[in-house]
N, C-alpha and C positions, 0 to 999 in steps of 0.2 A: 522518654528516650532510654531510660534504664532497661525497659522491657526489650528494646531493640538490641542493646548490648548483651543482655543475658541470652537472647535467642541466637545472636551471632556467635557467642562463645561455644554454643552447643554443636554447631555445624562442622562438617568435614573441612579440613584445610584444603581439600581439592577444589572446592567450589562453594558457592553460596546456595545451600539447599534450604528451601523455605516451605514449611507447611503453613499456608496462609492463616489458618485458624488461630495461630499463636501470635500473629502480627495484626494489631488492631488499629492501624492508622493508614492514611492514604498512601498510594504508591509514590507520589511526589516527595513525601517526607523522607522515606528511606532511600529513594534514589538520590535525593539531594545530599543526604548524609554520606552515602557511599562514594559519590562522585565529586564531592567538594574538592576543589583544587586541581582537578584533572583538566586536560585540554579539551576543547570543544568536541573534536571528533572521537574522543574516547568514550563519549556517551552514545555514539551511533553504532548500529549493528555491525558495520564493517570494520570497526576500530576497537572493539572491546578487547582488552588484554586477556590472553588465556590464563587460566588458573595455574598454580604451581603443578609440576609433574607429579603424577601418582599412578600406581598400578591398581587402584581400587576398582571393584566391579559392583555395579548396581543392576537390579533386575526389576522388571515390571511386566504386567500383561501387555500393556500398550505404551509405547513411547511416542510422544508428539514432539517433533523437532520444529521449533519456531513458534514464539508466543505472539504471533499476529492475532487479529480478531478471530480468524478461522481456527488458529491453533488453540486459543483460549476456549472457544466453544467446543472444539473436538475433545479437549481434556475434560471439560465439565460433563459432556455427554458420556464419555467412557466411564467416569466415576459414577454417574447416575445409573449406568447399566451394570454396576457392581464389579467393575474391573479395576485392578490396580493400575494407576496411570502415572507416568512421569512426564512432565512438561519441561522441555529444555529450551531456554531462551538465551541466546548469546549475549544480549545486553542485560541491563538491570531494570528494564521496564517491560510491561505487557501491553498488548493491544495494537501494536503497529501503527497504521495510519489513523485508526479510530481514536486512539488516545494521543496521536501525534499531530493534531491540528485539523483533520478532516471531520469537522463537526456538522457540515452540511451534507447529510446523507444522500448519495446518488443512488437511485434505484428505478425511477420511473413509476410504474404501477405498484404501489405498496401492497396490494393484495397478494403479490408473489412471495411475500416474506412471512414465514411461519416459524414454528418451533422455538428453539432457544434464541435464535436471532430476533424474533419478534419479542420474546421475553426481555431481551436487553433494552429494546426501545420502549417497552412498557415500564421498565424500571427507571429509565430516563424520565419518562412522563411523571411517574410517582415522585421522583426526587424534586422536580420543579413544581409540584403541587404545594410545597411548603413555602409560606410567605418569606421566611427568613433566608431562603436561597437566593432571593432577589436583592442584590446589594446596590446595584447602580440603575435600576429601573424596576417598575412593577410588572408583575405577570400580565396584567391587563394591557399595559402599554406595549409590551412586546408582541402580544397576539393581536393587537388591534389591526383589523383589515387583512389579516392573514388567512389564506385558504389552505396552504400546505400543511400547517400545523394548527388545525382547528382546535379550539379548547374543548370540543366535544369528542375528539378522538381518544382512544385508550393508549396510544403510543405517541412518542415525540421523536422527531427526526433531526432536530438541531440541538446542539449541546456544547458546553465548554469542555476543553480537553481534560481538565482535572476531574470533571464529573464522570467522564467515560472511564478514567482510570479507577475511580472509586467503585463504580458499578462492577467492572471486571474483577477487581480485587474481592468484592463481596461475593461474587459468583464462584470464584475458585476456592475461597475460604469456606463457603457453605457446602461445596461439593467435596471438600477435603482433598483437593488436588495437591500433590507434591510438585514443587517447582524447583528446577535447577537453573540458577541464574549464572551468567558470565562464563558459559561453556560453549566453545565452538568446535564443530566437527573437524577432525583431521581429514582434510579433503583428499590428501594423497593416498592414505592407506587406512582410512577410518571405517570403511564399510566391509564387514566380513560376511560372505555369503557361502552357503552350502547348497550347491545346485541353484535352484530358483529362490531359495529362502534366505533372507537376511538373518544372520545369527546374532550379530551385535554391531554396535557402532562405537567408535572410540573418539574421544575428544582430544584436542591438542594438548590438554593437561595430562593425558594418559588414562583418564577415566574411561572405563569400558562399560557400556550399557547393553544389557541383554533384554530382549523382549520377544513376545510371540508375534506381534504385529507392530509395524512402524507407520507413522503418519508424517509426511513431510509437509508442514504447513508454512514453510518459509516463503518469502517473496522471491528468493533466488533459485530454489530447487537444488540446493547443494547435496542433500541426501539422495534425492532422486538420481542426480548425475553420478554420485559415488556408487550407486547400486547398478550402474550401467544400463539404466533405462533410457530408451530412445527419447530424444527431445529436439526442439528446434529453437533457434534464435533468429529473429528478424522477420521480414515480411515474405510470405510465400507468394509465388506467382498465381495469378487468378486461375490459370489452367489446372493447377494441382488439385484443387477441391471443387472445381466448377463454380468459381465465385466471380463477382464483377467489381468488387471494391477493395480487393486486397492489393498488395504490391505497391509500386510507385503510383502516385495519384496527383498529377499536376493539375489536370482539368477540374477535378472535384474539390481542390483545396481553395475554397472561397471564404471560409471562416478564419478568424484570427490571421488576417491577411493584410498586407500593405494596400492602402487605398490611394496613396500618392506615389509619385515617381521619386524614388530616393536613390541617390548615387552611392554605390557600395565601395568605391575605390578610395584608397588612402588620400590621394590628391584628387579631388572631384574632377571628373572628366578625363582622367589620365590612367588608363588601364595599366600602363607600364609601371605605375607606382605600387601596384599590388592591391590586394583586397583588404578591407577592414577585417578585424577578427571574426572568426566563426562563420565565414561565408565561403562557399565553394563556387566554382565557375559554372556549374550547371548540373541538373540531374542526369545521371547516366541511365540510358535506356528509355523504354516506352511505358506509358501507363499500363499497369497490370503486371509489369515485370517484378519478379522477386528480388530482394536485396538483403543486406545485413543490417539494415537500419531498424531502430526501435523508437517508439514515441518518446518525446522529451520528458525528463523528470523535473520536479521542482519541490519546494517546501510549501506546505499549506500553513501559512503564518496565522497566528491568532493575534489580532490587533484590536485596538480600542481608541475611542475619541474622548474617553473620560480623563480629564487632565491629571487627577490624582492617581490614576492607575495606568498611566501611559509612560513608556520608555522611548526616548528619541531613537531614531534609526542609527545603528552603529555604522561607522565608516570602517571598512576592513583595513587591516594593516597594509595589505598589498592592494592598491587601487590603481587601475589603469583606465583613464578616461576613454582611451581608444575603444575599449570594449563596449562603450555606450554611445560612441559617436554616431552610429546608425540611428539610435533612438533620438538623439538630439537633432540630427538632420531630418528625421521623420516629423518632428514637431515643426521645424523650420519650413518644411514643405507644405504645412497646413493641416496635418492630422492633429486635431485638438481633442481626440478621445483620451479619457483617463485610463491608462494601461494597466488596470487590475480589475479583479472581480470579487469585491468583498461581499460576503453573504452574512447577514446578521445572525448572531447567536445570542443567547440570553446575556443579560448584564452588559449591554453595549459593547459586545465583542464581535469579532468577525472570524469567519474562515475565509481566507483570501486565496483565490486561484488565478491562473493565467488569463489574460484577456487581450485581444487585438494583436497588432503586428509584432510588437516588441515588448515582452512582459517577463513574468517570472519563470517561464519555461526556458531552460538552458539548452537550446536546440542544438542537436548534433554532438553533444559532449558526453554522452553516456554509452556509446556503442560498445565499449570494452567491458562495461560493468557486469553483465550476466556471467561471463566466464572468467573474470579477473580474479586474481588471488586476493587475500584479505587486505594486504597493504595497498594494492592498486585500487581496490574499492574504497578504502579509506581516503586515498588521494582524490578520487572522483567526488566523494561526498564533500570533502573539504573545499574542493574547487567550486562545487555548487553553492556551498555556504558563502564563499567569497563573492561569487558572481551575484547572487541574489541580494546579499547585504549591500554590495556596491550599487546595485540597481536602485534599491529603495533610498539609499543616501542621495544618489544622483537626482531622483525625482523630487526629493524634498529640498535640495540645496543648490543644484546647479543653476547658474544664471541663464543658461540657454533653454531651460525648461520654462514654458509659459507660466506667468505668475499665478494664474488661477489653478493650474495643476500643482504647482509647488504648494499652494495653500492647502490643498486636499491632503497632501502627504505630511505637511507640517502639523496639521490638525490631528492626524492619526499617528499611532506608533505601536510598538509591541506591548502586549498586555503584561503588566508588571507581576501579576499574580499567577501567570502560567509559565510552565517550563522553568521554574525558579532555579533548578539545578543546572540549567544549560544557558544561562544568560538570556532567558526568555525566548530563545530560539527553538523551533521544533526539533525534537530528537530524531525523528524518522524522515528520511528522504522518501519522496513519493516515487517508489519504484513501480511505474505503471505497467511495465511488463519486463520480463527477463527471459529465463528459459520457459518453454512451454512443452509439456510432455506430448509425445506422439504415441497414442495407445491404439487399441483395436477399434476405437471410434473417435474421430476428431470432429468436435463441434465446429460448424462452419456457418457462413452467411445463410445457407439454406435453412438451418435450424432457427436462426434469429428472425427469419421472415416467415417461419412456419410452413415453408415449402416442403420441409421434411420434419416430421414430428416423431420423436423417439418414444418407445413404449416402456422404457426402464428408467423413468424419471427419479432423480434424487433431489430435486429442487427446481427452481425456476430462475431465469434471467428476465429482465424487463427493461433494461436501459437501452438507449440508442447504441448502435454500433459506432463507437467513438474512439478515434485515434487523434492524439495531439500531433503537432508537426514533428517531422523527423529530420529535416534539413532546411538550411537557408542558402539560397543560390542566386546567381546572376542571370537574368533573362538575356536573350539575344540582343535586346535593345539596350542592355547595360544598366538595368535597375534591379534592386533587391526584391526577392520574393521568397515566401515560405512554401514548403511542400510537405504533405503528409496528413494534414488535418482533414478528417472525414467524419461527418455526423449524419448518420442515416437512421431514420426511425425503425423500430422493431415492433413486433407484437409479443406480449408475454409468452414465453416458450419453455418447455421442459428441458432439463439438462440430463444427459445420459449418465447412468451409473458407470458405463464403460469408460467415460471420459475422465474419471478420477481413479481408475484402476490401471496399472501398467498392462502392457501386452502379456497375455497368458504365458508366453514362452520367455519372458524376461525377469519377472519377479512375482512371487506368489503371496507375499505378506507385506506389501507396501501400498499405501493410499496417498494420493496427491491432490488435495482439494484446492490448493491455491495456484500452483504452476500446472494446472490441469491441461487436458488435451483439447486444444482449440486452435484454430487458425488465428493469425494476427487480428483480423477484423472482427471475428466472433469473440475473441478474448476481450476486445475493446468494449463489448457489451457486458460480458460476464464478470469482468474484473472489479466489481463493486464490493465494498466492505460487507454489507449485509448478506450478499450472495456467498462470499467467502465463509461467513458464519454458517449459513445454511449448508454449504458443502462440507464444512468441517464437522457439523453434527452428523450428517449422513455418512461421512467417512468412518466416524467412530461407531455408528450403528453397524456398518458392514464389518468393521474390525471385530466387534464384540460377537457378532453372529459367527464369523469365521472361527473364532476361538472356541465358542460353544459347540460348533459342529465339526471342528477339526478339519476345516476346509481351507482351500486357497481363497483369497478375497474375491477372485473372479467367479468362484463356484458357488457362492452363497445363493440359494434360490431367491429370485426376485420377489416371489410371493411372500417369503418370510421377511425380507427387508421392507417391503411395502407396508406390511402390517405394523412393524415397529415405527416406521415414519409417519403413518397415518395416526397412530396412537399418540405420537409426539406432536401432532398438529403441524407437521411439515406440509407445505403447499406443493403438490406435485403437478397440478395443472388445473386450470379452471375455464378453459375454452373448449 
């Protein structure tokens, strides 16, 4: 602990600047120390308090804004290419969803993942080779009967959150990446441009950061928006990009759907009584029409059934049974499915996702999030915490929940040794989509189906075109139904370099590997954590070459970029 205090005393009063090589303990420890006693949402990206005001200026070759998995890899790549790099993370932890509970890696065909992204999963594999890492089960017991994580692979795709934190911390430490924690962009006036070039970005604290190239690796795309780069929020109409499964999708929403007729009115059978919470009267428009809606968010909880490592589900201070009345009626209508999707991680832990008609997705409650100010985002995050904690408490305790289902949730609880700084609750809301850049090339359904194959690949996507539900509505017959969930298979496909670069006439020194240029449905396939890492690495390769060649990021010859990516073992295509 004394080493932490000595390091803290050295840093600027403006913010917490960390050179990870000087901090030799896991992320969870120093996060817990820093955040002890703060409110829950103060640990979340949308609620971090800005640092005290300062007029200090820092400079670097490359600035990465957003310590998501893609941001971490982008920073590591920049450092490995010999560039000075500053990684700015508004919270006090790195890794986004990869360290925030999403330990069941979604990718589809894992051949698509190479470079530093593959290195991360190889490091996970190496970590779990050691017998002492297995506290609550043996390695052999975990892998018994598994095909996804064969003991003969060189990579491992399931992991505990604190292990991902440790691996990322090792990577930034070994690359000598400078990290600036607890700094948020001044979204009103914080991006200074000279013509097409960003000159500097200013934080809410007053800290000004100068760089040659900037990378926006945040889930929200605030730097991109501040640079006046074109973007879209919501679902495009099918006609815009010649697609078939974008926009409103009533007919195709067959998964995570009600299978029983459930009354949505406050007084059953009485429409005049009004609707239960979070339900609308009906979808506006026809299938394929564009709208403002985005797929639902949730938290990827880390749970366990090990009694000595289990924390019972907390009941939120503000609990309204009416929010879960539809769930209770769904059980009473005869739907006996257990409404969650726990995926087993090592040591008898899970990564839990949404499942079936009424689950952890807080449908329709995130529309404001992408464009909202920091306080409004904090409120949305807190509302998601309250909803999901209330849901889990209801499933474990409410007498109208079938006894067999209550038993499942009473047997399981939050993992006591995860997110110890945040009452064992994940620190990162699953922002499945927010802003999406509109660049000179927009990835679309045609790319995901390989009907159109780009020739300037910077990585590959391989997951289904996957959108979670966007709204819950009342059918003409008077029953509850969900809309927006689409799951369509893809073939592994290359992702265009142009889709992570802004339009040439909008910004010359910005790259956007997370809020990249894709339609809603194509982004549903691309938006996977290992792909964000791949695109983060490629973005840094472009940035480094642009600096070396004194070029705009759009003007770096693809042959030069391809050479760097191939040498780095990025997978550009294999079909």
